[in-house]
N, C-alpha and C positions, 0 to 999 in steps of 0.2 A: 504494500500500500504506500503510495507516495505521500509526501508531506501534506499536500493539498487535500488528498482524499481522506487522510486521517483527520484533518481539521474539519472537513465536512461531516464525517461520521460522528465526530465529537459534538458538533452543533446539533445534528439530528438526535443524538442521545439526550442532549440537554432539553430540546424541545419536547421530546417524548416524556421526559421526567416531569417537566412543568405541566404538560397536558394532564398527566395523572393527578398531580397535586392540585391543580386549579379545579378540576371537576370534582375531586374528592372534597375539597374545601367548600365548594358550592353545593355539594350533595346533588348535583345534576350535571348534565353535559354529555357530549358525544366523544368519549375518550378513545374508543377503538377506531373511530373515523379519523382521529388525529394521528394515531399511531401508524396507520397504513400509509399516510402521506408525508411523514416527517422527513424521509430521505429526499423526496422530491422538493419539498419546501427548502430544505437546507441547501441543496445545490442551486436552486433558484436565487435565494436571497444572498448567499455567500460566495457565489461563483458566477452564475450565468447572467444575472440581471445587471444592467448598467444604470446606476442611479446614485444619488447623493442622499444618504439618510439624514444628513444635517441640513438639507434644503429640500424638504419634501414637496415644495411647490415649484421646483425647477421644471419648466415645461418640456425639457428633454429627458427627464427621468423615464426609464422603463416603467411600465404599469403592471401591477399584479391584482387580479380580480379573483377572489375566492368564491367561485360559483357554488361549491358545496359548503354553504355558509354555516352549516352545523359544526364544521371543524374550526370554529372561531378561536378556540383555545390555542390551536397551533399557530394561527396568525399572530395572536398577541405574544405568544412565546418567542416567535421570530423577532419581533420588534424589541422584546426584552433582551434577547441575545445581541441585538444591535445597540443596546444601552439606552433605548428611548422610553422604555417602560420599566419601572422599578419592580423588584420582587414583591414589595409590599402592595404595589398596585395590582400585580397579577392575582393576589389573594382576594381582591375585591370582585373578581369575575362573577358575573351574573347577579351581583347585589344591586339593590336600588341605590341610585345616585352615582354608580360607576358607569363610565362609558364603555367598559369592557363587557358588552352585553352578550346574551346567549347566541345570537346571530349578529353578524357585523352590521353596525350602524355608523353613519358618517358623523355622529357625535364624537366618535373617536377619530382624531386627526390622522391616524395611520391606516384608516380604512378607505379604500378606493371606491367601493360601491356597497350599498346596502343589499344584502342577499339573504337567502333563507327560504324563499319560495323558489323551489328548484327549477332549473331550466332557463334562467334569465341571464346568467353571467356571460355566456358566449355572445349574446346580442349586445350587451353593454360593451364588451371587448371590441366588437366590430365598430361601435361608435368611436372608441378611442383610436382604433386603427385607421378609420376613414379620416379622422381629424388630422392624424399625422400625414396622410397623403395630401390632404387639402392645404395644410400649412407647410408642407415640405420639411417636416420634422423627422428626426432619425430614430426616435424611440420605438421600442417593441412593446407589445401588449401580451402579457401571459395570463391565461385563464386556466385555473385548476378546477376540473369538473369531477363529479362523482359518476360512477358507472350507472347508478340507479336513475339519475336524472336524464340519461340519454333516452329514456322512454318518452320524454316530453317532446311534443311536436315543435315547440319553439326552437329547440336545439337544431332541428333540421331545416327550419326556416333560415336560421343564421348560417348554417352550413352552406345552403344554396347561395345566399347572397355574398358570403365571404369569398367563394370561388368566382362568382360572377364579376366581382370588382377586383379580383386577383390581389387580395390583401395579403401580401407576402410578409407583412410585419405583425401578424398575429400568430401566436403559438399556443395552441391548446394542449392540455395534459389531462388525460383521463386516469383517475385513480381507480383502476379496475381491481377492486378488492373482493368481488364476487357477491358480497352480502348486502342486502338492503335493510330496511327496518324490520320486516317480518319474515324474511327468508332470502333465498337466492334470487338474484336478478335474472332476467330472461336469458341473458347470455352467459352468466357465470364467469368462470375463468377461461374464456375463449376470446382473448383480445384480437385474434385474427378476424373475427366477425365484425367488431367495431372498426378495425382498420379497413376492411373491405367496404364498409358502408361509407366511411368518410372519403375514401379514395373514389368511390362512385360519385360522390358529390363534388369531386374536383380538388380534394386536399392531398397534400403530400403527407404520408403517414409513416410512423416508426412504431415498432413493437419492442418494448424493453422490459427488463427485470427492474421493477420500481424500487427494489432494495439494493441494487448494485450501483454504487456511487459512480464507478467508472462509466457504466452504460448510460447513466443519466447525464453525466457531463458530456459524453461524446454526442449523444442525441441532441442536446441543447446547443452544442457548438455547431453541429451540422445544420441544425434548423435555421441558423442565421445565414447560411449560405444559399438557401432556397430563394430564388428571385421571381418565380412566376406563379406562385400559388400559396395559400395559407397552409399551415402545418398543424398536424394533430399527432401527439405522442400518446400511444396507448401503453400505460405502465401497469404491468401485472404485479399486484401487491397482495399482502395478507392483512385483512382487517384485524386490528389488535396486535400487530406485529411487535414482538419484543416481550409480550406478557403471555406466557404459555397457557395459562388457564382460560384466556379469552381469545387467543389467536385463532382465526378462521372458524369461530364458533358462533352459532346463532344466539339470539336473545341477550346480546350485550349492547345493542344499538341504543344510544340515548341514555346510557346508564353510567354513573361513576363506578370506578373499580375500587375494591378495597385497597386503600393506599399502601399500607406497609407491605402486603403480599405482592402487589403489582410492582412496587419499586424494587423489591428484592429480586423478583424474576427478571426485571429489566436489567438490573446490575449483573445478573448471572448471564444474560444474553449478550451483554456488551461489557465484559470485564475490563478491557483496556480503557474504554471511554469513562467507565464509572470510577476508576481509580486515578484518572489523570485530570489535572486542573486546567488543561488546555494550553498551558504556557509553552508546551513543546511544539505547538502548531501555529506559529505566527506566519501569516501570509506576507511575503515581501512587499507586494503591491496589491492590496485588496481590490478586486475588480468591482466590488459593489460601491466603491467610492471614486469612480473614475470620471464622474461628470460634475466636478466641483467648480468648473470655470463659470464666470458670469457671462451673460449674453449681451449682444449688441455692441456697437462701436463705442458707446459711452461707458461700457463696463458695468452698467446697471442691468438688473433683470428687466426683461421686457414687460411693459405694463399691459395688462389685459383689461378689456372693457368690463364694467360691472363692479359691484362692491366686492372687496376682498372678503374671503371667508375667514371668520375669526378663528384663532387657534382655540382649541378646547383644552380644558384641564381634565386629566384622567379621572379624578374624583370630583365630578361636577355636581352642582345642585340641580334641581329640576329645571328643565329648559324654560326660558321666559316665554309666557304666552304671546301669541302673535297679536300685533296691534293693527286694527283696521281703521281707516284705509291707510296704505303706505303713503309717505310724503314723497311725491314725485315732482321733479322739475319738468315743466311742460316744454316739449320740443315738437311743435306742430309739424307733422309730415306733410309734404307737398304732393298732392296727387291730382286725380281728375277733378275738375270743378263740377259741382252738382247744382242744378237749379231747383228751387222749391217746386214740388209737384212732379219732378222727373221720375219716371218709372225705371227702377233698377233693382235687381235682387241683391240682398245682402251678401250672398255667396260670391257674386261677381265683384261687389265692392270690396270684399275681403281680399280677393286676388290683387286688385288695384292698390289697396292699402299696403299689402305685404310688399309689393314691388317698390312702392314709395319708401317704405321703411328700410328696405335693403340698400337704398342710396345713402342713408344716414349711418346705418350700422353694418359694417362689414362682417360682423359676427352672426348676423341673421342667416339661418339655414332653413330650407324648406324640405320636409320629408313627406313623400306622397305614396299612397297605396294604389297606384295605377288608376286614379280617378281625377287627375289634375284638370281635365277638361270639364268636370262637373263641379269641383270645388273652386275652380279658377286659379289654383296654384300655378297653372301653366303660364300665367302672366308673369309671375316671378321667374319661372324657369326660362322664359324667353329673354329676360333681361340679365339674369345671373345663372347661366347653366352650370357653372362650376360650384355653385352653392345650392344646387337642387339635387336631391338624392331620390331616385326612383327606387322604392322598396318593394314594388310589386304587391300582389295580393297576399300579404303576410303581415298583418297588423301587429301581432305580438312582437315580432322581431323589429318592426319599425319603431315601436315605442321603446323597446330595449336599447336600440341604437341611439335614440334620442337622449336617453339617460346618459349614455357614454359621452355624447357630444356636449351635453350640458356640463358634465364634469370637466370638460376641456375648455370651459368658458365660452362656448358657442351659445347662441340663442335659438334653439330649434323650435320651429313652428311645424306641428304635425297635423296634417289634415286628411280627412276621409269623411265618408258619410257618418253622421253621428251614431247611427245604429251599429256600424261596424267597429266603433270604439269599444263596444261592450265585449267584443272578442278578445281585446287586449286589456280587459279591466284589471287582471292580476298584475300585469306589468305597470299599468298606471298606478295601481295601489302601491306597488313597491317603489315607484318613482316618488310618490308622496312620502312614504316612509323614509326614503333616502334623501328627502329635502331637495329634490330636483325641481328646477323652475321650468318645467316643460310648458309649452304653449300649445294647447290642443284646440283644434277647430273642427267642429262637427257640423256638416251640412245636411240638407234634406230632412229638416226637423218636422215631425208630426204628420198628421193625416193630410195636411195641406199640400203634401207632395203629389197627391192624387192617385193616378191610375196604377202606379208601380206596386201598390199594395203594402200590407203590413210588414213584410220582411225588410222593406227599405225605409220604413218610417221610424225615425228616432223618437221614441216615446218614453224611454226609461232613463235617458242620458242625464237629465238634470238631477234626478235622484242619485244616480251613481256618482256623479262628480261632486255633488254637494256633500256627500258622506265622507269625502277624503279630508284628512287633517290639513288645515291651512290652505285649502283650495279657494279659488274664487270662480264664480259662475256668471257669465255675461250673456245676455240675450237681447241684442240691439234690434231695432225695427227698421232702420233706414241706413243709407250709405254714409251720411255724416256721422252718425253714432258709431258705425263700424270703424271708420277711420280713427276716430278719437279713442275707441276702446282697444283697437289693435296697438295703438301707441301706448296706452296704459299698460297693456300686457308686457311690453318690452321691459318696463321698469319694475315689474312685480317679481321679486326674487325669493319670496318666502314659501313658495309652494307651487302647485299646479294651477294654471289658468285655463279655463275652458270657455270657448266662445261658440255659441250656437247660431247657425245661419239658416236662412230660409231659401227654399228653391224658387218660389214665385217672385216676380218683380213687384216691388212695392214703391209707393211714392216717397220722395224726400220730403220730410216734414220739419227738419231742423235747419237753422241758419248755419253757415260755415263756421262761424266763430263760437258755436256752442261748446261748452265743456261738459265732460262726462266722467266725473271722478269715480273711482272704485268705491263702492259702498253707498252710492247715491241713487236717486231716482228723479224723474221729471214729472212735474205736475202740468199736464197738458190742458186741462179744463178745470175751472173752479169758479164758484160764485158763492154769494152769501145765502143762496136759496137751495143749496144741494141737499137732496134727500138721501143720497147714498154715494159711495165712492167705488168706482170700478177700477180694478188694478189688472193690467194686462202686460204682455211682453211679446215682442216679435210680431208674428202675423196677426195676433188677436188685438193688437193696438188698433188696427184699421177697422176691425169689426166693432170695437168699442167706440171709435169715433163715428162710425155710421149709426150705431145705436144712439149715441149722444144727440145727433142731429134729429133723428126721429122723435126721441123723447122731448127734445126742446120744442118741437112743433106742437107737442101735446101739453106743453106747459110744465114739464117735469125736468128739473135741473139735477145733473149728477156731476161729480168730479171725476176726472180721468187721470190715472197715474201710469206712466211708463216705467215699469220696474225692470229697467235694462240691466241692473245688477241684482241677480237673484240671491247671490251669496257674496258678501254679507248684505243683509237687508237693511235698508235705511228705516229702522224702526221709528225713530223720532218723527221724521217727516210724514210717514204713513199714518202714525197715530194722530198727529196734529190735523191732518186732512180728515181722518175718520171722525174725530171729535166734532169737527165742523160740518159733518155729513150725517148727523144723528146716529153716530156709532154703528153705521151700516157699511159693510164692505162686501163687494162681489168680485171674486177673482175669476179670470177666464184665461185659459191656456191650452195650447196644442201639445199636450203631454198627458200621460196617465195621471190620475188624481193622486196617486201615491208618490210622495217625494218631490212634487213639482213646485210651481209658483205658489199655489194655494197653500200647500203644506208649509212652505217657507214663511208665508205671511201669518198663518195660524200659529206657528211656533214662536214667531217674533212677538205676537200680540196676545199670547196666552195670559189669562187672568186680568185682562184690561177691561172686560165688559163689552168689547166690540163684537157685534154679530157678524159672522163671516159666512158667506155662501160661496161654495167652490163650483165653478163650471170647468170641467175637464173631461178627458177621455176615460170612460168607465167600461168600455166593451172592446172586444177584439175587432179592430176595424177591417173594412173590405176595400177593394179597389173602387175607384169612381172619380168623377170630376171633383176638383178641390172644393168648390162651393157646395156641392152636394154632400161631401163628407163633413164639412164644417157644420152644415145643417143637421146631418144624420146623427152626429155625436155631440150635439148640444153646445157648440161654442161659437155659433154665428151671431150676427147682430140681433136677429130676432130673439134668440134665446137670452141674450143679455137684456133686451127690453123686457122680456117676460120675467126674468129674475128680479129686475128692479121693481116692476109692478107687484110682484109677489111679496117682496119684503115690505111694501107699503100697506098690504092688506091687514 
């Protein structure tokens, strides 16, 4: 064994030891999953990866993504061996107040991506790899996957796109340890099957012994010489390696091991490493510290757009609650001029606004799921083809890549039909958990899309997006409000932004200089004779305005509120109008009644004594003409008129 190999074996032993201790201390954790991958992580962190652990924000650092997030103890142990996490801090693993959480979270400064829902890491890695190609950076992205998560379809979405874009700067490693949570994986210890599958998707593959330090080193060295395709290393390993009573045995997943017995067997398995303090293995020039030079001609690190991420303290207090609305400096984007009354769909106005935004912010990226001629993201593509990423019909991978791009200080706008966002909701949820500032745009909202039918109608999207921590949900009704809110989205960095757009053309009702702050609403009609307040958003704004005119002719006055921001709700403004409208509110929306505009208003005004009537979709819709469907499902102007008269009875 060479000096370098001995050093790496020692580090692997140390990380195994700490994984046992940490999980035993926490009385929970996935010890055996850490033990199988320790040799792989040792070679990565202390040999193969080019990065500066003293400057973790260096944009040329190699990236490491732990897709098998349940092996988090191993990741923290690696950073402890680098001297960045103390032994005392390791013992806070999985405790409340510690950022060393059970699955990696970005509250820990040494975590690249929040993982734990399996199948997402490779997509995030593609985002990092694409960023390197776009910015002409030299870093590599390494993704450590578990063999069990290869059953996830999102893995193969990522595999297809990685080869399509010839991302030769991403190196995946599969910890093929045979055992899942409840038993053997579908493939077991047959790494050749995984290799054949990835090769069929266009990846260069290696099969290695994942406990042979020399084989791991050689494969990672060779991987960096591949220039025409992404790389996947299939490492045959033993789950629980180093602890005889747990090695390659079922029913040890997600369980701490008996500490003293496990440490004793580990020492017996690795007697040299257990008795050596490591001082005999100094690396003359550690490769993990080879990117310490500063960047740019000025000698200063390149400045990236957007607020800097604050350094976290390992033993932190509970995170500070989000404050709404964020304080943003207004930078009005210049786009197409719109005249009052002009008919244009908000989905088309979104495409125009995004293209205008791209002229101001070089970091804006558009990701599309092969519907750019419907969402009008094609307008951005035509102006900035190098910042447009066609992700094809693979929404899960598209959102995962967006997470990776966000982590690289890009500003990804991800657009598709709102209903197809639901396919990627797990990835969206993980983006929210990981504090990613994705900008999601869902078109074709509600029954108003018409003849295409319910499979194309976004009717659950407001509920799904509103439930995410720190998310904002925007539902503008015209081109002016679209432009203003797309601009607001660029400055919102505390979580997911979701913008809902409409298929049909609608008239412009706002002046060009109108402002639309996050957390606000617009009072479109109000008088001192209002008998009720109608709250709408998007397409139902125009049904409400039509109802207003009919009621006015009958001598009935109502207030109209455009709730363009569904989350957070402008509770104070709504309550003030409601009080002046005899404490009567009628909400009307092109969304299922559960979790939509009405639910948001009801939640905001609970226990205020305001009477609230909700008009929303309550049945499975059919195909038909838009106006016929608005009538059929109770959200047309006539139904609003009927609801107003009903509350007066």
